[in-house]
N, CA, C and O of each residue as an XYZ file, in Angstrom:
720
protein
N     -30.596     62.115    -59.248
C     -31.325     63.239    -58.498
C     -31.802     64.236    -58.900
O     -31.111     64.858    -59.707
N     -33.120     64.799    -58.537
C     -33.900     65.636    -59.460
C     -33.605     66.900    -58.523
O     -33.533     66.836    -57.296
N     -33.429     68.195    -59.382
C     -33.156     69.311    -58.752
C     -34.065     69.826    -58.365
O     -35.120     69.290    -58.704
N     -34.176     71.059    -57.506
C     -35.403     71.784    -57.124
C     -35.898     72.145    -58.106
O     -37.121     72.008    -58.116
N     -35.442     72.585    -59.015
C     -35.984     73.171    -60.096
C     -37.105     72.237    -61.217
O     -38.171     72.597    -61.716
N     -36.369     70.960    -61.338
C     -37.245     70.145    -61.857
C     -38.311     69.562    -61.197
O     -39.251     68.989    -61.747
N     -38.131     69.734    -59.858
C     -39.381     69.313    -59.097
C     -40.372     70.299    -59.033
O     -41.587     70.102    -59.049
N     -39.784     71.380    -58.958
C     -41.004     72.664    -58.814
C     -41.696     72.357    -60.606
O     -42.923     72.405    -60.692
N     -41.043     72.118    -61.673
C     -41.750     71.811    -62.909
C     -42.442     70.938    -63.108
O     -43.422     71.132    -63.828
N     -42.214     69.737    -62.586
C     -43.214     68.413    -62.431
C     -44.213     68.878    -61.454
O     -45.267     68.255    -61.582
N     -44.235     69.711    -60.578
C     -45.364     69.618    -59.781
C     -46.500     70.894    -60.274
O     -47.674     71.059    -59.942
N     -45.599     71.708    -61.213
C     -46.334     72.800    -61.739
C     -47.276     72.053    -63.193
O     -48.179     72.583    -63.841
N     -46.674     70.694    -63.363
C     -47.413     70.130    -64.571
C     -48.597     69.046    -63.850
O     -49.671     68.806    -64.402
N     -48.215     68.496    -62.625
C     -49.231     67.802    -62.121
C     -50.452     68.595    -61.663
O     -51.659     68.361    -61.741
N     -49.736     69.624    -61.153
C     -51.146     70.439    -60.659
C     -52.006     70.696    -61.927
O     -53.206     70.432    -61.993
N     -51.148     71.325    -63.085
C     -51.976     71.386    -64.176
C     -52.924     70.400    -64.508
O     -54.093     70.786    -64.516
N     -52.680     69.083    -64.815
C     -52.661     68.166    -65.432
C     -54.333     67.871    -64.331
O     -55.474     67.830    -64.791
N     -54.038     67.752    -63.238
C     -55.117     67.664    -62.132
C     -56.381     68.784    -62.251
O     -57.542     68.386    -62.351
N     -56.155     69.743    -62.237
C     -57.033     70.788    -62.697
C     -58.016     70.372    -64.221
O     -59.236     70.372    -64.382
N     -56.938     70.057    -65.138
C     -57.474     69.797    -66.216
C     -58.477     68.303    -66.051
O     -59.594     68.308    -66.569
N     -58.155     67.491    -65.561
C     -58.974     66.086    -65.407
C     -59.891     66.910    -64.441
O     -60.969     67.055    -65.018
N     -59.909     67.445    -63.342
C     -61.318     67.577    -62.686
C     -62.020     68.172    -63.388
O     -63.122     67.646    -63.539
N     -61.813     69.309    -64.034
C     -62.783     70.081    -65.160
C     -63.317     69.013    -66.152
O     -64.453     69.208    -66.586
N     -62.656     67.924    -66.561
C     -63.274     66.996    -67.536
C     -64.312     66.629    -66.532
O     -65.470     66.934    -66.816
N     -64.087     66.034    -65.424
C     -65.283     65.464    -65.084
C     -66.340     66.580    -64.345
O     -67.407     66.122    -63.938
N     -66.178     67.446    -64.237
C     -67.068     68.382    -64.023
C     -68.072     68.572    -64.882
O     -69.252     68.786    -64.605
N     -67.491     68.476    -66.101
C     -68.236     68.990    -67.569
C     -68.847     67.562    -67.842
O     -69.875     67.639    -68.515
N     -68.553     66.526    -67.562
C     -68.977     65.485    -68.410
C     -70.466     65.296    -68.017
O     -70.816     65.236    -66.838
N     -71.114     65.227    -68.804
C     -72.889     65.183    -68.651
C     -73.150     63.867    -68.473
O     -72.903     62.872    -69.155
N     -73.838     64.083    -67.163
C     -74.126     62.322    -66.623
C     -75.701     62.171    -66.533
O     -76.147     61.213    -65.902
N     -76.563     63.074    -67.136
C     -77.796     62.982    -67.099
C     -78.202     62.234    -68.202
O     -77.655     62.398    -69.292
N     -78.923     61.590    -68.071
C     -79.415     60.861    -69.171
C     -80.873     60.495    -69.115
O     -81.249     59.891    -70.120
N     -81.849     60.721    -68.135
C     -82.914     60.804    -67.901
C     -83.868     61.682    -68.826
O     -83.794     62.889    -68.594
N     -84.707     61.314    -69.784
C     -85.309     62.066    -70.582
C     -86.657     62.388    -70.052
O     -87.568     62.922    -70.684
N     -86.672     62.037    -68.937
C     -88.320     62.545    -68.252
C     -89.360     61.894    -68.832
O     -90.360     62.607    -68.916
N     -89.469     60.923    -69.212
C     -90.501     60.022    -69.753
C     -90.824     58.997    -68.792
O     -90.003     58.722    -67.916
N     -91.904     58.418    -68.861
C     -92.837     57.559    -67.637
C     -92.557     56.147    -68.087
O     -92.432     55.175    -67.342
N     -92.477     56.160    -69.397
C     -92.458     54.942    -69.935
C     -91.736     54.902    -71.252
O     -91.915     55.736    -72.140
N     -90.898     53.870    -71.327
C     -89.838     53.645    -72.414
C     -90.669     52.790    -73.619
O     -90.185     52.451    -74.699
N     -92.076     52.528    -73.135
C     -92.802     51.305    -74.334
C     -92.267     51.669    -76.011
O     -91.690     50.929    -76.807
N     -92.694     53.033    -76.154
C     -92.642     53.677    -77.906
C     -91.349     53.653    -78.154
O     -91.067     53.596    -79.351
N     -90.063     53.689    -77.059
C     -89.037     53.777    -77.790
C     -88.262     52.483    -78.495
O     -88.449     51.307    -78.183
N     -87.477     52.902    -79.373
C     -86.796     51.745    -80.373
C     -85.668     51.282    -79.276
O     -84.970     52.041    -78.604
N     -85.663     49.972    -79.260
C     -84.592     49.498    -78.498
C     -83.212     50.046    -78.756
O     -82.426     50.227    -77.826
N     -82.904     50.316    -80.035
C     -81.615     51.001    -80.295
C     -81.548     52.668    -79.415
O     -80.529     53.356    -79.355
N     -82.668     52.976    -78.908
C     -82.226     54.283    -78.271
C     -81.670     53.880    -76.654
O     -80.742     54.321    -75.976
N     -82.613     52.929    -76.429
C     -81.792     52.350    -74.871
C     -80.930     51.830    -75.074
O     -80.313     51.809    -74.009
N     -80.184     51.140    -76.073
C     -78.752     50.749    -75.911
C     -77.991     52.022    -76.221
O     -76.914     51.935    -75.632
N     -78.051     52.871    -76.714
C     -77.320     53.714    -76.942
C     -77.059     54.619    -75.559
O     -75.970     54.957    -75.096
N     -78.409     54.907    -75.039
C     -78.298     55.381    -73.523
C     -77.310     54.438    -72.682
O     -76.483     55.001    -71.964
N     -77.338     53.281    -72.719
C     -76.448     52.342    -71.971
C     -75.278     52.760    -72.276
O     -74.499     53.359    -71.535
N     -75.112     52.424    -73.478
C     -73.555     52.628    -73.828
C     -72.938     54.093    -73.519
O     -71.731     54.318    -73.425
N     -73.937     55.017    -73.382
C     -73.255     56.446    -73.086
C     -72.986     56.423    -71.587
O     -72.047     57.058    -71.106
N     -73.875     55.637    -70.800
C     -73.720     55.583    -69.455
C     -72.185     54.994    -69.090
O     -71.203     55.526    -68.573
N     -72.466     53.547    -69.641
C     -70.864     52.956    -69.657
C     -69.718     53.592    -69.793
O     -68.748     53.472    -69.044
N     -69.834     54.555    -71.128
C     -68.528     55.131    -71.459
C     -68.152     56.064    -70.296
O     -67.049     56.034    -69.750
N     -69.133     56.878    -69.967
C     -68.984     57.992    -69.171
C     -68.373     57.267    -67.423
O     -67.542     57.812    -66.697
N     -68.950     56.211    -67.200
C     -68.454     55.546    -66.157
C     -67.114     55.138    -66.275
O     -66.545     55.058    -65.186
N     -66.390     54.838    -67.318
C     -65.214     54.111    -67.575
C     -64.452     55.075    -67.280
O     -63.476     55.053    -66.530
N     -65.115     56.402    -68.179
C     -64.253     57.486    -67.982
C     -63.707     58.301    -67.024
O     -62.653     58.910    -66.840
N     -64.881     58.101    -66.405
C     -64.718     59.042    -64.812
C     -63.924     57.982    -64.084
O     -63.122     58.532    -63.329
N     -63.837     56.378    -64.021
C     -62.999     55.716    -63.243
C     -61.431     55.746    -63.807
O     -60.517     55.761    -62.982
N     -61.201     55.754    -64.957
C     -60.180     56.201    -65.574
C     -59.651     57.703    -64.701
O     -58.686     57.633    -63.940
N     -60.332     58.909    -64.896
C     -59.979     60.016    -64.687
C     -59.476     59.730    -62.932
O     -58.305     59.920    -62.601
N     -60.540     59.259    -61.922
C     -60.348     59.076    -60.609
C     -59.093     58.435    -60.393
O     -58.307     58.845    -59.539
N     -58.790     57.140    -61.349
C     -57.199     56.579    -60.924
C     -56.253     57.436    -61.164
O     -55.190     57.334    -60.552
N     -56.490     58.617    -62.259
C     -55.230     59.182    -62.740
C     -55.096     60.281    -61.621
O     -53.981     60.791    -61.508
N     -55.968     60.653    -60.888
C     -56.140     61.735    -60.120
C     -55.688     60.995    -58.594
O     -55.283     61.711    -57.678
N     -55.777     59.856    -58.472
C     -55.246     59.147    -57.496
C     -53.495     59.186    -57.711
O     -52.734     59.480    -56.789
N     -53.135     58.908    -58.803
C     -51.697     58.577    -59.143
C     -51.006     60.016    -59.120
O     -49.825     60.217    -58.837
N     -51.945     60.976    -59.464
C     -51.454     62.580    -59.486
C     -51.343     63.003    -58.114
O     -50.282     63.593    -57.910
N     -52.213     62.876    -56.939
C     -51.845     62.944    -55.542
C     -51.327     62.624    -55.038
O     -50.889     63.231    -54.061
N     -50.998     61.386    -55.369
C     -49.608     60.251    -54.847
C     -48.751     60.747    -54.927
O     -47.988     60.751    -53.960
N     -48.476     61.305    -55.896
C     -47.280     61.890    -56.936
C     -46.460     63.308    -56.409
O     -45.299     63.714    -56.346
N     -47.964     63.827    -56.043
C     -47.643     65.367    -55.358
C     -47.575     65.468    -53.588
O     -47.266     66.514    -53.016
N     -47.904     64.254    -52.902
C     -47.756     63.842    -51.583
C     -46.231     63.644    -51.402
O     -45.577     64.089    -50.458
N     -45.589     62.657    -52.803
C     -44.209     62.560    -52.606
C     -43.418     63.704    -53.016
O     -42.212     63.549    -52.824
N     -43.764     64.809    -53.527
C     -42.973     65.935    -53.537
C     -42.889     66.629    -52.663
O     -41.875     67.283    -52.420
N     -44.427     66.658    -51.665
C     -43.860     67.209    -50.259
C     -43.357     66.196    -49.297
O     -43.128     66.457    -48.116
N     -43.210     65.141    -49.793
C     -42.082     64.528    -48.350
C     -40.979     64.297    -48.975
O     -40.280     63.406    -48.491
N     -40.576     64.860    -49.970
C     -39.186     64.639    -50.449
C     -38.924     63.746    -51.242
O     -37.899     63.915    -51.902
N     -39.807     62.358    -51.503
C     -39.542     61.272    -52.130
C     -39.642     61.424    -53.471
O     -39.249     60.498    -54.180
N     -40.234     62.719    -54.124
C     -40.361     62.638    -55.751
C     -39.057     62.091    -56.597
O     -37.863     62.376    -56.511
N     -39.667     61.331    -57.311
C     -38.629     60.967    -58.400
C     -37.494     59.553    -57.751
O     -36.444     59.263    -58.323
N     -37.989     58.854    -56.518
C     -37.387     57.869    -56.220
C     -38.503     56.602    -56.485
O     -39.705     56.863    -56.542
N     -38.083     55.443    -56.615
C     -39.053     54.157    -56.728
C     -39.638     54.057    -55.298
O     -38.907     54.113    -54.309
N     -41.134     53.890    -55.211
C     -41.397     53.320    -53.691
C     -40.838     52.197    -53.422
O     -40.617     52.042    -52.221
N     -40.411     51.040    -54.350
C     -40.409     49.843    -53.873
C     -38.694     49.511    -53.769
O     -38.256     48.641    -53.017
N     -37.889     50.295    -54.590
C     -36.535     50.193    -54.372
C     -35.716     50.853    -53.831
O     -34.588     50.521    -53.466
N     -36.379     52.098    -53.725
C     -35.814     53.449    -53.706
C     -34.942     54.121    -54.457
O     -34.287     55.102    -54.102
N     -34.934     53.559    -55.560
C     -33.961     54.221    -56.417
C     -34.458     55.393    -57.498
O     -35.638     55.541    -57.815
N     -33.628     56.000    -57.882
C     -33.972     57.050    -58.597
C     -35.046     56.534    -59.918
O     -34.932     55.390    -60.358
N     -35.838     57.268    -60.353
C     -36.674     56.928    -61.624
C     -36.182     57.917    -62.813
O     -35.970     59.129    -62.863
N     -36.102     56.914    -63.696
C     -35.537     57.984    -64.434
C     -36.270     58.864    -65.157
O     -37.487     58.879    -65.336
N     -35.180     59.812    -65.677
C     -35.618     61.589    -65.990
C     -36.589     61.314    -66.956
O     -37.759     61.558    -66.662
N     -36.217     60.665    -68.497
C     -36.942     60.296    -69.527
C     -38.559     59.737    -68.864
O     -39.639     60.048    -69.365
N     -38.397     58.963    -67.787
C     -39.640     58.397    -67.404
C     -40.669     59.482    -66.730
O     -41.887     59.312    -66.674
N     -39.941     60.670    -66.209
C     -40.670     61.121    -65.243
C     -41.372     62.123    -66.376
O     -42.525     62.469    -66.118
N     -40.897     62.515    -67.355
C     -41.199     63.452    -68.399
C     -42.064     63.219    -69.077
O     -42.759     64.180    -69.410
N     -42.412     61.902    -69.577
C     -43.568     61.369    -70.059
C     -44.623     60.920    -69.546
O     -45.704     60.841    -70.130
N     -44.270     60.407    -67.789
C     -45.403     59.884    -66.921
C     -45.114     60.909    -65.556
O     -44.906     60.286    -64.514
N     -45.084     62.280    -65.466
C     -44.842     62.623    -63.997
C     -45.623     62.235    -62.675
O     -45.676     62.780    -61.573
N     -46.251     61.016    -63.223
C     -47.175     60.780    -62.080
C     -46.676     59.597    -61.323
O     -46.977     59.130    -60.225
N     -45.823     59.256    -62.244
C     -44.914     57.788    -61.951
C     -44.528     57.782    -60.561
O     -44.484     58.920    -60.094
N     -44.241     56.881    -59.769
C     -43.859     56.372    -58.515
C     -43.149     55.287    -58.503
O     -42.385     55.043    -57.569
N     -43.300     54.492    -59.530
C     -42.394     53.175    -59.781
C     -40.879     53.587    -60.582
O     -40.819     54.603    -61.274
N     -40.204     53.073    -60.477
C     -39.091     52.772    -61.783
C     -39.962     51.534    -62.663
O     -40.937     50.830    -62.399
N     -38.914     51.707    -64.013
C     -39.748     50.947    -65.389
C     -39.628     49.576    -64.484
O     -40.660     48.904    -64.485
N     -38.793     49.179    -63.896
C     -38.682     47.621    -63.493
C     -39.747     47.300    -62.506
O     -40.248     46.176    -62.479
N     -40.063     48.124    -61.802
C     -40.880     47.457    -61.007
C     -42.274     48.028    -61.684
O     -43.132     47.334    -61.139
N     -42.850     48.796    -62.453
C     -43.796     49.693    -62.953
C     -44.471     48.165    -63.961
O     -45.656     47.866    -64.112
N     -43.336     47.494    -64.465
C     -43.600     46.388    -65.522
C     -43.671     45.213    -64.696
O     -44.362     44.311    -65.171
N     -43.041     44.953    -63.392
C     -43.886     43.908    -62.380
C     -45.095     43.768    -61.700
O     -45.797     42.919    -61.151
N     -45.043     44.972    -61.969
C     -46.824     45.532    -60.821
C     -47.721     45.039    -62.407
O     -48.604     44.217    -62.161
N     -47.646     45.300    -63.450
C     -48.403     45.011    -64.446
C     -48.669     43.771    -64.737
O     -49.756     43.195    -64.780
N     -47.462     43.340    -64.961
C     -47.526     41.645    -65.127
C     -48.265     41.105    -63.758
O     -48.799     39.997    -63.721
N     -48.243     41.828    -62.860
C     -48.929     41.244    -61.473
C     -50.697     41.260    -61.470
O     -51.498     40.443    -61.014
N     -50.902     42.604    -62.211
C     -52.306     43.015    -62.622
C     -53.038     41.777    -63.892
O     -54.173     41.312    -63.781
N     -52.127     41.463    -64.966
C     -52.594     40.911    -65.753
C     -52.801     39.445    -65.599
O     -53.469     38.834    -66.434
N     -52.268     38.855    -64.586
C     -51.801     37.633    -64.141
C     -53.034     37.498    -63.221
O     -53.564     36.389    -63.159
N     -53.550     38.542    -62.487
C     -55.036     38.303    -61.837
C     -55.982     38.624    -62.834
O     -57.090     38.437    -62.332
N     -56.061     38.905    -63.674
C     -57.227     38.879    -64.898
C     -57.080     37.696    -65.313
O     -58.005     37.435    -66.081
N     -56.115     36.524    -65.146
C     -56.399     35.229    -65.617
C     -56.695     33.904    -64.691
O     -56.698     32.704    -64.963
N     -56.897     34.497    -63.709
C     -57.545     33.636    -62.378
C     -59.069     33.152    -62.787
O     -59.883     33.729    -63.508
N     -59.188     31.810    -62.034
C     -60.598     31.177    -62.609
C     -61.573     32.318    -62.077
O     -61.309     33.349    -61.459
N     -63.066     31.677    -62.620
C     -64.141     32.186    -62.304
C     -64.368     32.649    -60.717
O     -63.618     31.997    -59.991
N     -64.808     33.153    -60.326
C     -65.223     33.452    -58.771
C     -66.144     32.191    -58.446
O     -66.099     31.359    -57.540
N     -67.020     32.375    -59.568
C     -68.265     31.357    -59.365
C     -67.483     29.531    -58.511
O     -67.911     28.915    -57.535
N     -66.448     29.255    -59.295
C     -65.901     28.042    -58.657
C     -65.287     28.179    -57.558
O     -64.717     27.145    -57.212
N     -65.136     29.327    -56.640
C     -65.036     29.155    -55.267
C     -65.946     28.674    -54.662
O     -65.704     28.303    -53.514
N     -67.206     28.516    -55.159
C     -68.602     28.113    -54.338
C     -69.191     27.001    -54.638
O     -69.867     26.291    -53.894
N     -68.799     26.772    -56.298
C     -69.529     25.547    -56.535
C     -68.779     24.207    -56.142
O     -67.555     24.177    -56.015
N     -69.494     23.237    -55.980
C     -68.880     21.670    -55.204
C     -68.774     21.002    -56.514
O     -69.773     20.620    -57.122
N     -67.386     20.835    -57.020
C     -67.577     20.259    -58.368
C     -68.497     18.475    -57.963
O     -69.137     17.763    -58.737
N     -68.130     18.228    -56.210
C     -68.786     16.875    -56.310
C     -70.037     16.662    -56.581
O     -70.474     15.665    -57.155
N     -70.755     17.722    -56.125
C     -72.564     18.136    -55.970
C     -72.802     18.140    -57.428
O     -73.607     17.276    -57.776
N     -72.309     18.895    -58.402
C     -72.728     19.336    -59.530
C     -72.463     18.167    -60.510
O     -73.396     17.721    -61.177
N     -71.077     17.607    -60.624
C     -71.157     16.873    -61.398
C     -71.018     15.221    -61.149
O     -71.178     14.435    -62.084
N     -70.804     14.919    -60.223
C     -71.084     13.381    -59.591
C     -71.614     12.732    -59.964
O     -72.830     12.884    -59.854
N     -71.195     11.768    -60.538
C     -71.957     10.121    -61.109
C     -72.813     10.663    -62.524
O     -73.872     10.154    -62.888
N     -72.117     11.809    -63.240
C     -72.921     11.926    -64.250
C     -71.869     11.951    -65.771
O     -70.736     12.398    -65.947
N     -72.726     11.339    -66.597
C     -72.164     10.739    -67.889
C     -71.911     12.161    -68.734
O     -72.099     13.219    -68.134
N     -71.588     12.173    -69.788
C     -71.190     13.583    -70.559
C     -72.560     13.915    -71.503
O     -72.804     14.823    -72.298
N     -73.182     12.974    -71.128
C     -74.587     13.278    -71.793
C     -75.994     13.429    -71.216
O     -77.042     13.660    -71.819
N     -75.761     13.232    -69.804
C     -76.198     14.004    -68.544
C     -76.851     12.769    -67.946
O     -77.694     13.113    -67.118
N     -76.762     11.555    -68.067
C     -77.103     10.397    -67.759
C     -76.718     10.116    -66.552
O     -75.539     10.407    -66.351
N     -77.491      9.478    -65.323
C     -76.749      8.806    -64.022
C     -76.262      7.377    -64.583
O     -75.308      6.929    -63.947
N     -76.563      6.842    -65.282
C     -76.241      5.585    -65.645
C     -74.893      5.171    -66.626
O     -75.076      5.470    -67.806
N     -73.782      4.635    -66.375
C     -72.597      4.515    -67.379
C     -73.170      3.819    -68.160
O     -73.311      4.538    -69.149
N     -73.685      2.683    -68.402
C     -74.401      2.229    -69.594
C     -75.790      2.641    -70.422
O     -76.112      2.428    -71.590
N     -76.290      3.134    -69.629
C     -77.118      3.873    -70.502
C     -77.221      5.801    -71.065
O     -77.078      6.823    -70.393
N     -77.519      5.610    -72.522
C     -76.822      6.824    -73.068
C     -78.198      7.229    -74.253
O     -78.808      6.572    -75.097
N     -78.252      8.503    -73.818
C     -79.415      8.965    -74.357
C     -79.133     10.431    -74.877
O     -78.212     11.021    -74.312
N     -79.726     11.012    -75.759
C     -79.432     12.387    -76.534
C     -80.155     13.410    -75.829
O     -80.979     12.901    -75.070
N     -80.148     14.792    -75.800
C     -80.701     15.958    -75.022
C     -82.004     15.986    -75.630
O     -82.899     16.346    -74.864
N     -82.368     15.685    -76.874
C     -84.007     16.056    -77.269
C     -84.843     14.610    -76.467
O     -85.996     14.725    -76.051
N     -84.127     13.413    -76.356
C     -85.023     12.268    -75.792
C     -85.111     12.705    -74.306
O     -86.169     12.493    -73.714
N     -83.966     13.366    -73.588
C     -84.557     13.974    -72.385
C     -84.989     14.840    -72.156
O     -85.442     14.808    -71.012
N     -85.174     15.936    -72.752
C     -86.479     17.064    -72.860
C     -87.697     16.567    -73.164
O     -88.607     17.146    -72.571
N     -88.054     15.619    -73.947
C     -88.911     14.800    -74.680
C     -89.899     14.143    -73.735
O     -91.103     13.997    -73.948
N     -89.065     13.683    -72.418
C     -89.468     12.977    -71.435
C     -90.879     13.890    -70.650
O     -92.035     13.573    -70.370
N     -90.191     14.940    -70.522
C     -91.016     15.931    -70.117
C     -92.386     16.419    -70.896
O     -93.273     16.989    -70.260
N     -92.521     16.134    -72.467
C     -93.586     16.230    -72.586
C     -93.513     17.237    -74.062
O     -92.584     18.017    -74.275
N     -94.358     17.090    -74.736
C     -93.950     17.512    -76.446
C     -95.062     18.948    -76.550
O     -96.214     19.060    -76.131
N     -94.317     19.791    -77.171
C     -95.152     20.936    -77.771
C     -95.854     21.005    -79.097
O     -96.277     22.013    -79.662
N     -95.917     19.342    -79.624
C     -96.706     19.316    -80.693
C     -98.019     19.220    -81.268
O     -98.451     18.084    -81.075
N     -98.587     19.727    -81.706
C     -99.878     20.450    -82.014
C    -100.644     19.722    -83.452
O    -100.025     19.071    -84.294
N    -101.717     19.934    -83.476
C    -102.100     19.726    -84.592
C    -101.650     20.135    -86.003
O    -101.666     19.446    -87.023
N    -101.312     21.198    -85.870
C    -100.921     22.329    -86.624
C     -99.510     22.186    -87.223
O     -98.922     22.554    -88.240
N     -99.253     21.493    -86.137
C     -97.374     21.329    -86.367
C     -97.577     19.733    -87.668
O     -96.651     19.184    -88.265
N     -98.663     19.472    -87.722
C     -98.264     17.885    -88.495
C     -98.230     18.384    -90.157
O     -98.472     19.492    -90.638
N     -97.871     17.229    -90.748
C     -97.729     17.615    -92.209
C     -98.889     17.931    -92.773
O     -99.887     17.324    -92.386
N     -98.994     18.793    -93.650
C    -100.186     19.795    -94.220
C    -101.167     20.496    -93.485
O    -102.182     21.057    -93.900
N    -100.722     20.387    -92.328
C    -101.724     21.347    -91.548
C    -103.240     20.893    -91.269
O    -104.182     21.636    -90.992
N    -103.246     20.018    -91.357
C    -105.064     19.153    -91.520
C    -105.139     18.814    -90.309
O    -104.441     17.996    -89.710
N    -106.249     19.631    -89.820
C    -106.990     19.139    -88.552
C    -108.124     18.331    -88.366
O    -109.263     18.790    -88.448
N    -107.856     17.056    -88.102
C    -108.846     15.966    -88.690
C    -110.107     16.284    -87.396
O    -111.132     15.604    -87.453
N    -109.989     17.125    -86.488
C    -111.475     17.021    -85.334
C    -112.194     18.254    -85.850
O    -113.166     18.764    -85.293
N    -111.472     18.795    -87.260
C    -112.205     20.272    -87.916
C    -113.030     19.790    -88.868
O    -113.716     20.616    -89.470
N    -113.130     18.594    -89.161
C    -113.937     18.175    -90.487
C    -115.676     18.330    -90.044
O    -116.549     18.071    -90.873
């Protein structure tokens, strides 16, 4: 059980962390427009760098927003008198854990379970499989793409059925018999 002095110390730390994180978010430069009408004369690496910077800042902002959400949750728990108690089981959260992660609202056991659940969600199958019907997309198809089990063709033969881009210039010696 935490004493009031410990709770006040954690509240002060949480408020400082919240102010510091909000300051980072305000100072993060998110203006990437160079004011050019066209990027035609820019090197592709410049556009790539700009995209990288945007994505990096977006990821940092998302992390900061998640952190602020956790801090607000912990501050609300302080106001409600439930700070230092696990949201799931109601047991005391270890003091060592709170000293390292003052925004923690779960004991170590339930925090690990939540992390495992999140990693399990990451291993789920692609969302496209929910809308694709395998009976329509792969029905009666052989591995080489043919419909008949006895017929076997390679991919080049299938594409060549639609025509070829062979020209006279592709022939050996690059000799054009019509130009003589």
